[in-house]
A tleap script that builds the chain and sets N, CA, C and O, in Angstrom:
source leaprc.protein.ff14SB
mol = sequence {
  NMET ASN ASP ALA VAL GLN ASN ILE VAL HIE
  PHE LEU LEU MET ILE VAL PHE LEU ILE ILE
  TYR LEU LEU ALA PHE ILE ILE VAL LYS PRO
  PHE LEU ILE ASN HIE ARG ARG ARG ILE SER
  THR LEU THR LEU LYS ILE SER TYR LEU ILE
  TYR LEU LEU VAL LEU LEU VAL PHE VAL TYR
  LEU PHE MET PHE PHE GLY THR THR ASP LEU
  GLU TYR GLN ILE SER ASN LEU LEU PHE ILE
  PHE ILE LEU ILE CYS LEU PHE LEU PRO ASN
  LEU GLY ILE LEU LEU ARG ARG ASN PHE GLU
  LYS TYR ARG THR GLU TYR ASN TYR MET PHE
  SER LEU ILE ASN ILE ILE VAL VAL VAL PHE
  ILE ILE LEU LYS LEU VAL GLN HIE ASN TRP
  PHE LEU ILE CASN
}
set mol.1.N position { 0.662 -1.180 -0.391 }
set mol.1.CA position { 0.214 -0.242 0.129 }
set mol.1.C position { 0.521 1.239 0.184 }
set mol.1.O position { -0.190 2.242 0.131 }
set mol.2.N position { 2.144 0.983 0.338 }
set mol.2.CA position { 2.899 2.459 0.832 }
set mol.2.C position { 3.890 2.434 -0.531 }
set mol.2.O position { 4.558 3.468 -0.543 }
set mol.3.N position { 4.075 1.890 -1.252 }
set mol.3.CA position { 4.281 1.952 -2.619 }
set mol.3.C position { 3.251 2.817 -3.252 }
set mol.3.O position { 3.345 3.927 -3.776 }
set mol.4.N position { 2.532 2.248 -3.119 }
set mol.4.CA position { 0.860 2.568 -4.647 }
set mol.4.C position { 1.176 3.939 -4.029 }
set mol.4.O position { 1.418 4.904 -4.754 }
set mol.5.N position { 1.173 4.033 -2.549 }
set mol.5.CA position { 0.655 6.044 -2.413 }
set mol.5.C position { 1.644 6.493 -3.221 }
set mol.5.O position { 1.321 7.157 -4.206 }
set mol.6.N position { 3.179 6.186 -2.928 }
set mol.6.CA position { 4.239 6.691 -3.180 }
set mol.6.C position { 4.291 7.163 -4.563 }
set mol.6.O position { 4.583 8.327 -4.838 }
set mol.7.N position { 3.962 6.116 -5.591 }
set mol.7.CA position { 4.052 6.271 -7.078 }
set mol.7.C position { 2.780 7.032 -7.314 }
set mol.7.O position { 2.864 7.482 -8.457 }
set mol.8.N position { 1.373 7.468 -6.638 }
set mol.8.CA position { 0.926 8.554 -7.202 }
set mol.8.C position { 1.040 9.379 -6.835 }
set mol.8.O position { 0.234 10.213 -7.248 }
set mol.9.N position { 2.140 9.905 -5.727 }
set mol.9.CA position { 1.917 10.972 -5.666 }
set mol.9.C position { 3.810 11.402 -6.448 }
set mol.9.O position { 4.424 12.415 -6.782 }
set mol.10.N position { 4.076 9.776 -6.402 }
set mol.10.CA position { 5.142 10.322 -7.624 }
set mol.10.C position { 4.810 11.140 -9.193 }
set mol.10.O position { 5.350 12.082 -9.773 }
set mol.11.N position { 3.754 10.328 -9.481 }
set mol.11.CA position { 3.094 10.477 -10.758 }
set mol.11.C position { 2.348 12.049 -10.230 }
set mol.11.O position { 2.698 12.968 -10.971 }
set mol.12.N position { 1.475 12.448 -9.180 }
set mol.12.CA position { 1.071 13.653 -9.234 }
set mol.12.C position { 2.330 14.997 -9.381 }
set mol.12.O position { 2.149 15.978 -10.103 }
set mol.13.N position { 3.232 14.839 -8.776 }
set mol.13.CA position { 3.889 15.497 -8.849 }
set mol.13.C position { 4.883 16.307 -10.054 }
set mol.13.O position { 5.422 17.405 -10.193 }
set mol.14.N position { 4.731 14.879 -10.889 }
set mol.14.CA position { 5.356 14.826 -12.533 }
set mol.14.C position { 3.788 15.979 -13.010 }
set mol.14.O position { 3.738 17.171 -13.316 }
set mol.15.N position { 3.383 15.581 -12.959 }
set mol.15.CA position { 2.150 16.022 -13.716 }
set mol.15.C position { 2.276 17.573 -13.331 }
set mol.15.O position { 2.496 18.487 -14.127 }
set mol.16.N position { 2.082 17.686 -11.877 }
set mol.16.CA position { 1.672 19.620 -12.211 }
set mol.16.C position { 3.243 20.116 -12.318 }
set mol.16.O position { 3.295 21.346 -12.291 }
set mol.17.N position { 4.837 19.344 -12.457 }
set mol.17.CA position { 5.780 19.699 -12.826 }
set mol.17.C position { 5.423 19.858 -14.450 }
set mol.17.O position { 5.686 20.824 -15.166 }
set mol.18.N position { 4.927 18.949 -14.716 }
set mol.18.CA position { 4.810 19.359 -15.876 }
set mol.18.C position { 3.683 20.510 -16.537 }
set mol.18.O position { 3.682 21.051 -17.642 }
set mol.19.N position { 3.112 20.587 -15.836 }
set mol.19.CA position { 2.195 21.648 -16.114 }
set mol.19.C position { 2.425 23.292 -15.897 }
set mol.19.O position { 1.848 24.240 -16.430 }
set mol.20.N position { 3.558 23.249 -14.848 }
set mol.20.CA position { 4.819 24.255 -14.220 }
set mol.20.C position { 5.660 25.005 -15.336 }
set mol.20.O position { 6.078 26.162 -15.376 }
set mol.21.N position { 5.764 23.956 -16.222 }
set mol.21.CA position { 7.134 23.592 -17.188 }
set mol.21.C position { 6.221 24.326 -18.884 }
set mol.21.O position { 6.563 24.996 -19.859 }
set mol.22.N position { 5.160 23.769 -18.452 }
set mol.22.CA position { 3.831 24.239 -19.760 }
set mol.22.C position { 3.942 25.491 -19.940 }
set mol.22.O position { 4.159 26.112 -20.980 }
set mol.23.N position { 3.662 26.137 -18.041 }
set mol.23.CA position { 2.662 27.296 -18.340 }
set mol.23.C position { 3.596 28.598 -18.209 }
set mol.23.O position { 3.251 29.780 -18.216 }
set mol.24.N position { 4.854 28.047 -18.089 }
set mol.24.CA position { 6.219 29.315 -17.736 }
set mol.24.C position { 6.509 29.124 -19.571 }
set mol.24.O position { 6.657 30.187 -20.174 }
set mol.25.N position { 6.586 27.788 -20.423 }
set mol.25.CA position { 6.491 28.084 -21.909 }
set mol.25.C position { 5.771 29.138 -22.757 }
set mol.25.O position { 6.060 29.855 -23.715 }
set mol.26.N position { 4.524 28.871 -21.847 }
set mol.26.CA position { 2.964 29.809 -22.927 }
set mol.26.C position { 3.604 31.131 -22.480 }
set mol.26.O position { 3.752 32.069 -23.264 }
set mol.27.N position { 4.025 31.177 -21.032 }
set mol.27.CA position { 4.416 32.635 -20.716 }
set mol.27.C position { 5.679 33.332 -20.432 }
set mol.27.O position { 5.619 34.052 -19.435 }
set mol.28.N position { 6.847 33.306 -21.071 }
set mol.28.CA position { 7.639 33.296 -21.783 }
set mol.28.C position { 7.844 33.638 -22.857 }
set mol.28.O position { 8.587 34.575 -23.152 }
set mol.29.N position { 6.854 32.530 -24.098 }
set mol.29.CA position { 6.734 32.658 -25.242 }
set mol.29.C position { 8.142 32.564 -25.995 }
set mol.29.O position { 8.395 33.470 -26.790 }
set mol.30.N position { 9.087 31.532 -25.809 }
set mol.30.CA position { 10.674 31.600 -26.200 }
set mol.30.C position { 10.187 31.497 -28.537 }
set mol.30.O position { 10.973 31.373 -29.477 }
set mol.31.N position { 8.919 31.602 -28.536 }
set mol.31.CA position { 9.154 31.924 -30.119 }
set mol.31.C position { 9.104 32.805 -31.013 }
set mol.31.O position { 9.378 32.810 -32.213 }
set mol.32.N position { 8.570 33.857 -30.005 }
set mol.32.CA position { 7.711 35.646 -30.053 }
set mol.32.C position { 9.494 36.294 -29.817 }
set mol.32.O position { 9.998 36.486 -28.710 }
set mol.33.N position { 10.037 36.483 -30.861 }
set mol.33.CA position { 11.448 37.330 -30.579 }
set mol.33.C position { 11.290 39.006 -30.358 }
set mol.33.O position { 10.170 39.266 -29.919 }
set mol.34.N position { 11.822 39.755 -30.481 }
set mol.34.CA position { 12.119 41.175 -30.206 }
set mol.34.C position { 12.539 40.998 -31.483 }
set mol.34.O position { 13.094 39.899 -31.493 }
set mol.35.N position { 12.592 41.672 -32.999 }
set mol.35.CA position { 13.515 41.962 -34.370 }
set mol.35.C position { 14.377 42.653 -33.749 }
set mol.35.O position { 15.377 41.953 -33.905 }
set mol.36.N position { 14.767 43.721 -33.028 }
set mol.36.CA position { 15.542 44.229 -32.775 }
set mol.36.C position { 17.338 43.782 -31.824 }
set mol.36.O position { 18.509 44.157 -31.775 }
set mol.37.N position { 16.241 42.588 -31.150 }
set mol.37.CA position { 17.299 42.523 -30.227 }
set mol.37.C position { 16.926 40.454 -29.777 }
set mol.37.O position { 16.617 39.731 -28.830 }
set mol.38.N position { 17.258 40.396 -31.285 }
set mol.38.CA position { 16.918 38.837 -31.710 }
set mol.38.C position { 17.858 37.621 -30.898 }
set mol.38.O position { 17.154 36.698 -30.488 }
set mol.39.N position { 18.957 37.516 -30.679 }
set mol.39.CA position { 19.783 37.066 -30.404 }
set mol.39.C position { 19.610 36.986 -28.837 }
set mol.39.O position { 19.255 36.021 -28.161 }
set mol.40.N position { 19.996 38.409 -28.398 }
set mol.40.CA position { 19.842 37.910 -26.742 }
set mol.40.C position { 18.623 37.885 -25.955 }
set mol.40.O position { 18.680 37.605 -24.758 }
set mol.41.N position { 17.596 38.137 -26.493 }
set mol.41.CA position { 15.871 37.891 -26.553 }
set mol.41.C position { 15.571 36.358 -26.476 }
set mol.41.O position { 14.907 35.881 -25.555 }
set mol.42.N position { 16.101 35.608 -27.504 }
set mol.42.CA position { 16.165 33.643 -27.664 }
set mol.42.C position { 17.001 33.225 -26.166 }
set mol.42.O position { 16.478 32.662 -25.205 }
set mol.43.N position { 18.585 33.720 -26.292 }
set mol.43.CA position { 19.345 33.904 -25.567 }
set mol.43.C position { 18.663 33.177 -24.032 }
set mol.43.O position { 18.566 32.062 -23.521 }
set mol.44.N position { 18.251 34.755 -23.688 }
set mol.44.CA position { 17.524 34.757 -22.132 }
set mol.44.C position { 16.714 34.081 -21.902 }
set mol.44.O position { 16.701 33.286 -20.963 }
set mol.45.N position { 15.723 34.273 -22.837 }
set mol.45.CA position { 14.589 33.161 -22.647 }
set mol.45.C position { 14.495 31.247 -23.315 }
set mol.45.O position { 13.445 30.613 -23.420 }
set mol.46.N position { 15.334 30.932 -23.522 }
set mol.46.CA position { 16.095 29.040 -23.932 }
set mol.46.C position { 17.257 28.943 -22.642 }
set mol.46.O position { 17.484 27.857 -22.108 }
set mol.47.N position { 17.886 30.077 -22.258 }
set mol.47.CA position { 18.562 29.835 -21.044 }
set mol.47.C position { 17.449 29.598 -19.810 }
set mol.47.O position { 17.707 28.665 -19.050 }
set mol.48.N position { 16.410 30.258 -19.592 }
set mol.48.CA position { 15.869 30.335 -18.741 }
set mol.48.C position { 14.586 28.814 -18.630 }
set mol.48.O position { 13.918 28.383 -17.690 }
set mol.49.N position { 14.700 28.459 -19.832 }
set mol.49.CA position { 13.477 27.675 -19.821 }
set mol.49.C position { 14.179 26.551 -19.451 }
set mol.49.O position { 13.538 25.708 -18.824 }
set mol.50.N position { 15.732 26.254 -19.763 }
set mol.50.CA position { 16.589 25.183 -19.550 }
set mol.50.C position { 16.469 25.665 -17.998 }
set mol.50.O position { 15.738 24.944 -17.317 }
set mol.51.N position { 16.828 26.325 -17.600 }
set mol.51.CA position { 17.037 26.594 -15.725 }
set mol.51.C position { 15.805 25.795 -15.031 }
set mol.51.O position { 15.909 24.856 -14.243 }
set mol.52.N position { 14.215 26.596 -15.677 }
set mol.52.CA position { 13.620 25.620 -15.090 }
set mol.52.C position { 13.205 24.313 -15.317 }
set mol.52.O position { 12.456 23.644 -14.606 }
set mol.53.N position { 13.539 24.116 -15.961 }
set mol.53.CA position { 13.681 22.513 -16.306 }
set mol.53.C position { 14.550 21.856 -15.094 }
set mol.53.O position { 14.079 21.441 -14.036 }
set mol.54.N position { 15.967 21.852 -15.490 }
set mol.54.CA position { 16.671 21.587 -14.632 }
set mol.54.C position { 16.350 22.055 -13.073 }
set mol.54.O position { 16.499 21.107 -12.303 }
set mol.55.N position { 15.979 23.182 -12.472 }
set mol.55.CA position { 15.224 23.474 -10.985 }
set mol.55.C position { 14.108 22.749 -10.844 }
set mol.55.O position { 13.907 22.740 -9.629 }
set mol.56.N position { 12.971 21.924 -11.558 }
set mol.56.CA position { 12.297 21.603 -11.250 }
set mol.56.C position { 12.496 19.981 -10.880 }
set mol.56.O position { 11.776 19.348 -10.107 }
set mol.57.N position { 13.797 19.395 -11.719 }
set mol.57.CA position { 14.360 18.065 -11.577 }
set mol.57.C position { 14.879 18.153 -10.676 }
set mol.57.O position { 15.034 17.050 -10.152 }
set mol.58.N position { 15.541 19.439 -9.794 }
set mol.58.CA position { 16.701 19.076 -8.860 }
set mol.58.C position { 15.359 19.148 -7.562 }
set mol.58.O position { 15.545 18.610 -6.470 }
set mol.59.N position { 14.363 19.707 -7.814 }
set mol.59.CA position { 13.610 19.689 -6.506 }
set mol.59.C position { 12.474 18.414 -6.177 }
set mol.59.O position { 12.010 18.059 -5.093 }
set mol.60.N position { 12.140 17.697 -8.043 }
set mol.60.CA position { 11.845 15.705 -7.869 }
set mol.60.C position { 13.050 15.339 -7.225 }
set mol.60.O position { 12.920 14.680 -6.193 }
set mol.61.N position { 14.459 15.684 -7.692 }
set mol.61.CA position { 15.137 14.322 -6.673 }
set mol.61.C position { 15.309 14.456 -5.915 }
set mol.61.O position { 15.590 13.470 -5.232 }
set mol.62.N position { 15.314 16.276 -5.061 }
set mol.62.CA position { 15.642 16.208 -4.008 }
set mol.62.C position { 13.983 16.022 -2.780 }
set mol.62.O position { 14.185 16.045 -1.566 }
set mol.63.N position { 12.733 15.881 -3.238 }
set mol.63.CA position { 11.993 15.316 -2.571 }
set mol.63.C position { 12.251 14.067 -1.823 }
set mol.63.O position { 12.349 14.038 -0.596 }
set mol.64.N position { 12.349 13.138 -2.517 }
set mol.64.CA position { 11.719 11.796 -2.726 }
set mol.64.C position { 13.068 11.110 -2.857 }
set mol.64.O position { 12.966 9.948 -2.464 }
set mol.65.N position { 14.619 11.484 -3.376 }
set mol.65.CA position { 15.480 11.156 -3.368 }
set mol.65.C position { 16.513 11.816 -2.472 }
set mol.65.O position { 17.738 11.725 -2.547 }
set mol.66.N position { 15.867 12.410 -1.723 }
set mol.66.CA position { 17.670 13.660 -1.528 }
set mol.66.C position { 17.616 12.799 -0.066 }
set mol.66.O position { 16.776 11.980 0.306 }
set mol.67.N position { 18.575 13.191 0.476 }
set mol.67.CA position { 18.681 12.418 2.240 }
set mol.67.C position { 17.345 12.973 3.009 }
set mol.67.O position { 16.697 13.957 2.652 }
set mol.68.N position { 17.018 11.992 4.337 }
set mol.68.CA position { 16.169 12.413 5.385 }
set mol.68.C position { 16.749 13.642 6.609 }
set mol.68.O position { 15.901 14.285 7.226 }
set mol.69.N position { 18.192 13.867 6.860 }
set mol.69.CA position { 19.153 13.781 7.698 }
set mol.69.C position { 19.507 15.487 6.915 }
set mol.69.O position { 20.677 15.847 6.785 }
set mol.70.N position { 18.562 16.214 6.547 }
set mol.70.CA position { 18.951 17.279 6.622 }
set mol.70.C position { 20.464 18.205 6.504 }
set mol.70.O position { 21.473 18.236 5.800 }
set mol.71.N position { 19.982 18.780 7.465 }
set mol.71.CA position { 20.188 19.836 8.908 }
set mol.71.C position { 22.313 19.395 8.243 }
set mol.71.O position { 23.141 20.297 8.373 }
set mol.72.N position { 22.632 18.386 7.800 }
set mol.72.CA position { 24.095 17.441 8.315 }
set mol.72.C position { 24.399 17.341 6.645 }
set mol.72.O position { 25.461 16.942 6.166 }
set mol.73.N position { 23.394 17.729 5.994 }
set mol.73.CA position { 24.122 17.701 4.425 }
set mol.73.C position { 24.216 19.051 3.953 }
set mol.73.O position { 24.877 19.107 2.916 }
set mol.74.N position { 23.811 20.093 4.329 }
set mol.74.CA position { 23.120 21.087 4.194 }
set mol.74.C position { 23.495 22.588 4.629 }
set mol.74.O position { 22.718 23.158 5.394 }
set mol.75.N position { 24.699 23.289 4.160 }
set mol.75.CA position { 24.888 24.217 4.940 }
set mol.75.C position { 24.635 25.372 4.992 }
set mol.75.O position { 23.948 25.732 4.036 }
set mol.76.N position { 24.820 25.955 5.519 }
set mol.76.CA position { 23.864 27.613 5.971 }
set mol.76.C position { 24.588 28.652 4.612 }
set mol.76.O position { 23.688 29.321 4.105 }
set mol.77.N position { 25.488 28.821 4.180 }
set mol.77.CA position { 25.805 29.088 3.243 }
set mol.77.C position { 25.352 28.385 1.666 }
set mol.77.O position { 24.892 29.028 0.723 }
set mol.78.N position { 25.626 26.893 1.694 }
set mol.78.CA position { 24.819 26.183 0.440 }
set mol.78.C position { 23.133 26.449 0.875 }
set mol.78.O position { 22.305 26.278 -0.021 }
set mol.79.N position { 22.802 26.734 1.822 }
set mol.79.CA position { 21.128 27.067 1.521 }
set mol.79.C position { 20.845 28.545 1.135 }
set mol.79.O position { 19.793 28.614 0.500 }
set mol.80.N position { 21.164 29.182 1.230 }
set mol.80.CA position { 21.651 30.415 0.849 }
set mol.80.C position { 21.755 30.794 -0.501 }
set mol.80.O position { 21.090 31.666 -1.061 }
set mol.81.N position { 22.889 29.874 -1.131 }
set mol.81.CA position { 23.131 30.307 -2.591 }
set mol.81.C position { 21.792 29.145 -2.996 }
set mol.81.O position { 21.060 29.464 -3.933 }
set mol.82.N position { 21.582 28.114 -2.421 }
set mol.82.CA position { 20.089 27.314 -3.634 }
set mol.82.C position { 18.863 28.047 -3.011 }
set mol.82.O position { 17.794 27.437 -2.990 }
set mol.83.N position { 18.923 29.123 -2.578 }
set mol.83.CA position { 17.671 30.293 -2.262 }
set mol.83.C position { 17.828 31.337 -3.371 }
set mol.83.O position { 16.865 31.744 -4.021 }
set mol.84.N position { 19.180 31.783 -3.571 }
set mol.84.CA position { 19.653 32.336 -4.454 }
set mol.84.C position { 18.901 32.421 -6.144 }
set mol.84.O position { 18.098 33.039 -6.843 }
set mol.85.N position { 19.715 31.470 -6.117 }
set mol.85.CA position { 19.291 29.688 -6.955 }
set mol.85.C position { 17.664 29.853 -7.761 }
set mol.85.O position { 17.636 29.949 -8.988 }
set mol.86.N position { 16.580 29.870 -7.084 }
set mol.86.CA position { 15.352 29.971 -6.259 }
set mol.86.C position { 15.120 30.998 -7.416 }
set mol.86.O position { 14.672 30.773 -8.540 }
set mol.87.N position { 15.593 32.346 -6.790 }
set mol.87.CA position { 14.802 33.504 -6.748 }
set mol.87.C position { 15.220 34.491 -8.174 }
set mol.87.O position { 14.496 35.150 -8.921 }
set mol.88.N position { 16.577 34.284 -8.168 }
set mol.88.CA position { 17.284 35.072 -9.078 }
set mol.88.C position { 16.863 35.038 -10.063 }
set mol.88.O position { 16.262 36.067 -10.373 }
set mol.89.N position { 16.908 33.649 -11.375 }
set mol.89.CA position { 16.361 33.471 -12.248 }
set mol.89.C position { 14.571 34.403 -12.194 }
set mol.89.O position { 14.344 35.611 -12.117 }
set mol.90.N position { 13.922 33.617 -12.247 }
set mol.90.CA position { 12.676 34.112 -11.914 }
set mol.90.C position { 12.858 35.790 -12.147 }
set mol.90.O position { 12.866 36.380 -13.227 }
set mol.91.N position { 12.986 36.306 -10.919 }
set mol.91.CA position { 13.096 37.973 -11.068 }
set mol.91.C position { 13.497 38.591 -12.091 }
set mol.91.O position { 12.854 39.464 -12.674 }
set mol.92.N position { 14.898 38.073 -12.475 }
set mol.92.CA position { 14.822 38.291 -14.216 }
set mol.92.C position { 14.060 38.065 -15.372 }
set mol.92.O position { 13.893 38.621 -16.458 }
set mol.93.N position { 13.789 37.403 -14.983 }
set mol.93.CA position { 12.560 37.017 -16.737 }
set mol.93.C position { 11.545 37.505 -16.313 }
set mol.93.O position { 10.671 37.422 -17.176 }
set mol.94.N position { 10.890 38.402 -14.614 }
set mol.94.CA position { 10.071 38.960 -14.631 }
set mol.94.C position { 10.278 40.392 -14.703 }
set mol.94.O position { 9.277 41.083 -14.897 }
set mol.95.N position { 11.305 40.905 -14.591 }
set mol.95.CA position { 11.651 42.196 -14.352 }
set mol.95.C position { 12.608 42.894 -15.503 }
set mol.95.O position { 13.477 43.726 -15.242 }
set mol.96.N position { 12.306 42.425 -16.772 }
set mol.96.CA position { 13.036 42.528 -18.032 }
set mol.96.C position { 12.595 43.800 -18.678 }
set mol.96.O position { 13.476 44.519 -19.149 }
set mol.97.N position { 11.384 44.161 -18.758 }
set mol.97.CA position { 10.574 43.986 -19.583 }
set mol.97.C position { 10.779 46.007 -18.621 }
set mol.97.O position { 10.295 47.061 -19.033 }
set mol.98.N position { 11.351 45.858 -17.786 }
set mol.98.CA position { 11.573 47.410 -16.741 }
set mol.98.C position { 12.929 48.222 -17.706 }
set mol.98.O position { 13.048 49.428 -17.924 }
set mol.99.N position { 13.679 47.287 -18.077 }
set mol.99.CA position { 14.977 48.037 -18.137 }
set mol.99.C position { 15.068 47.511 -20.257 }
set mol.99.O position { 15.383 46.520 -20.917 }
set mol.100.N position { 14.576 48.894 -20.513 }
set mol.100.CA position { 14.438 48.731 -22.328 }
set mol.100.C position { 15.703 49.390 -22.553 }
set mol.100.O position { 16.446 48.717 -23.266 }
set mol.101.N position { 16.252 50.650 -22.116 }
set mol.101.CA position { 17.369 51.016 -22.547 }
set mol.101.C position { 19.076 50.233 -23.028 }
set mol.101.O position { 19.747 50.464 -24.034 }
set mol.102.N position { 19.363 49.303 -21.896 }
set mol.102.CA position { 20.126 48.432 -21.610 }
set mol.102.C position { 19.337 47.025 -21.850 }
set mol.102.O position { 19.942 46.211 -21.153 }
set mol.103.N position { 18.677 46.621 -22.259 }
set mol.103.CA position { 17.946 45.492 -22.657 }
set mol.103.C position { 19.038 44.618 -23.008 }
set mol.103.O position { 19.631 43.866 -22.234 }
set mol.104.N position { 19.278 44.797 -24.374 }
set mol.104.CA position { 20.426 44.104 -24.726 }
set mol.104.C position { 21.271 43.680 -23.451 }
set mol.104.O position { 20.977 42.625 -22.889 }
set mol.105.N position { 22.461 44.580 -22.907 }
set mol.105.CA position { 22.967 43.569 -22.272 }
set mol.105.C position { 22.501 43.171 -20.563 }
set mol.105.O position { 23.364 42.797 -19.769 }
set mol.106.N position { 21.565 43.263 -20.306 }
set mol.106.CA position { 20.665 42.834 -18.846 }
set mol.106.C position { 20.155 40.902 -19.257 }
set mol.106.O position { 20.283 39.873 -18.594 }
set mol.107.N position { 19.369 41.272 -21.131 }
set mol.107.CA position { 19.080 39.656 -21.391 }
set mol.107.C position { 21.045 39.059 -21.210 }
set mol.107.O position { 21.107 38.714 -20.030 }
set mol.108.N position { 22.170 38.887 -21.714 }
set mol.108.CA position { 23.261 38.200 -21.375 }
set mol.108.C position { 23.311 38.342 -20.329 }
set mol.108.O position { 23.262 37.301 -19.675 }
set mol.109.N position { 23.468 40.038 -19.323 }
set mol.109.CA position { 23.751 38.823 -18.230 }
set mol.109.C position { 22.564 37.593 -17.354 }
set mol.109.O position { 22.757 36.499 -16.825 }
set mol.110.N position { 21.629 38.247 -17.505 }
set mol.110.CA position { 20.674 36.879 -16.720 }
set mol.110.C position { 21.167 36.122 -17.453 }
set mol.110.O position { 22.140 35.692 -16.834 }
set mol.111.N position { 21.102 35.286 -19.172 }
set mol.111.CA position { 20.879 34.421 -19.909 }
set mol.111.C position { 22.239 33.899 -19.056 }
set mol.111.O position { 22.031 32.797 -18.549 }
set mol.112.N position { 23.683 34.481 -18.762 }
set mol.112.CA position { 24.550 33.849 -17.950 }
set mol.112.C position { 24.564 33.645 -16.568 }
set mol.112.O position { 25.284 32.918 -15.884 }
set mol.113.N position { 23.679 34.380 -16.274 }
set mol.113.CA position { 23.208 33.706 -14.419 }
set mol.113.C position { 22.297 32.466 -14.446 }
set mol.113.O position { 22.368 31.521 -13.661 }
set mol.114.N position { 21.209 32.646 -15.725 }
set mol.114.CA position { 20.926 31.293 -15.991 }
set mol.114.C position { 21.690 30.351 -15.580 }
set mol.114.O position { 21.449 29.621 -14.617 }
set mol.115.N position { 23.062 30.294 -16.582 }
set mol.115.CA position { 23.548 28.911 -16.573 }
set mol.115.C position { 24.742 29.009 -15.696 }
set mol.115.O position { 25.434 28.000 -15.562 }
set mol.116.N position { 25.144 30.390 -14.927 }
set mol.116.CA position { 25.240 29.673 -14.098 }
set mol.116.C position { 25.030 29.108 -12.545 }
set mol.116.O position { 25.827 28.703 -11.698 }
set mol.117.N position { 23.690 29.260 -12.569 }
set mol.117.CA position { 23.182 28.293 -11.735 }
set mol.117.C position { 22.848 26.896 -12.140 }
set mol.117.O position { 22.718 26.006 -11.300 }
set mol.118.N position { 22.660 26.634 -13.846 }
set mol.118.CA position { 22.160 25.555 -14.213 }
set mol.118.C position { 23.574 24.494 -13.969 }
set mol.118.O position { 23.449 23.341 -13.557 }
set mol.119.N position { 24.699 25.026 -14.253 }
set mol.119.CA position { 25.486 24.508 -13.704 }
set mol.119.C position { 25.842 23.581 -12.125 }
set mol.119.O position { 25.941 22.384 -11.858 }
set mol.120.N position { 25.974 25.061 -11.201 }
set mol.120.CA position { 25.393 25.205 -9.777 }
set mol.120.C position { 24.824 23.893 -9.571 }
set mol.120.O position { 25.442 22.936 -9.106 }
set mol.121.N position { 23.815 23.895 -9.878 }
set mol.121.CA position { 22.495 23.120 -9.488 }
set mol.121.C position { 22.776 21.384 -9.777 }
set mol.121.O position { 22.532 20.493 -8.962 }
set mol.122.N position { 23.485 21.160 -11.479 }
set mol.122.CA position { 23.996 19.926 -11.910 }
set mol.122.C position { 25.074 19.728 -10.555 }
set mol.122.O position { 24.730 18.858 -9.754 }
set mol.123.N position { 26.419 20.524 -10.242 }
set mol.123.CA position { 27.189 19.943 -9.666 }
set mol.123.C position { 26.751 19.151 -8.601 }
set mol.123.O position { 27.092 17.986 -8.394 }
set mol.124.N position { 25.793 19.995 -7.769 }
set mol.124.CA position { 25.109 19.622 -6.636 }
set mol.124.C position { 24.082 18.284 -6.244 }
set mol.124.O position { 23.900 17.569 -5.259 }
set mol.125.N position { 23.537 18.403 -7.623 }
set mol.125.CA position { 22.848 16.820 -7.896 }
set mol.125.C position { 24.406 15.481 -8.025 }
set mol.125.O position { 24.491 14.399 -7.445 }
set mol.126.N position { 25.426 16.140 -9.003 }
set mol.126.CA position { 26.439 14.711 -9.206 }
set mol.126.C position { 26.793 14.834 -7.850 }
set mol.126.O position { 26.164 14.034 -7.158 }
set mol.127.N position { 27.794 15.751 -7.040 }
set mol.127.CA position { 28.113 15.858 -5.747 }
set mol.127.C position { 27.190 14.716 -4.839 }
set mol.127.O position { 27.614 13.665 -4.359 }
set mol.128.N position { 25.831 15.250 -4.765 }
set mol.128.CA position { 25.158 14.375 -4.259 }
set mol.128.C position { 24.904 12.918 -4.190 }
set mol.128.O position { 24.851 12.181 -3.204 }
set mol.129.N position { 24.766 12.675 -5.386 }
set mol.129.CA position { 24.806 11.036 -6.217 }
set mol.129.C position { 23.015 11.069 -6.104 }
set mol.129.O position { 22.320 10.077 -5.885 }
set mol.130.N position { 22.525 12.446 -6.312 }
set mol.130.CA position { 20.601 12.053 -6.956 }
set mol.130.C position { 20.994 11.543 -8.324 }
set mol.130.O position { 19.979 11.412 -9.008 }
set mol.131.N position { 21.797 11.297 -8.801 }
set mol.131.CA position { 21.616 10.667 -9.956 }
set mol.131.C position { 21.515 9.330 -10.143 }
set mol.131.O position { 21.158 8.815 -11.202 }
set mol.132.N position { 21.713 8.943 -9.488 }
set mol.132.CA position { 22.284 7.383 -8.630 }
set mol.132.C position { 20.947 6.595 -8.261 }
set mol.132.O position { 20.985 5.566 -7.587 }
set mol.133.N position { 19.853 7.104 -8.709 }
set mol.133.CA position { 18.579 6.875 -7.490 }
set mol.133.C position { 18.355 5.340 -8.222 }
set mol.133.O position { 18.252 4.987 -9.397 }
set mol.134.N position { 18.327 4.439 -6.601 }
set mol.134.CA position { 18.059 3.330 -6.868 }
set mol.134.C position { 17.121 2.254 -6.827 }
set mol.134.O position { 17.407 1.167 -7.329 }
savepdb mol mol.pdb
quit
């Protein structure tokens, strides 16, 4: 019975994450490109969608396959970095319309931030062996 309930929770969480990703895809509109800033806009949108995919995988693996003894695994500094990784790229994609004058530089800067966050999350996943699911 416990395995059946756990499988249902896994399935429901996958559905919820898929809906979140599809909604982000619809809101970000990666194929709607600004004609003056084509490359920077496309770079920002694609890097954000890759970031979101990696973040959702990280959350899923953390919830179901992470350690239960969390306070011994994650330091305060790492916890702060994970919180920054959670909020900074999302703020970047939400606030991009407020930076009209320096939009190209803004897009490239947050594309780089998204890529750095993705690399950081993947390194943490590999470090904690969450890819090696039993």
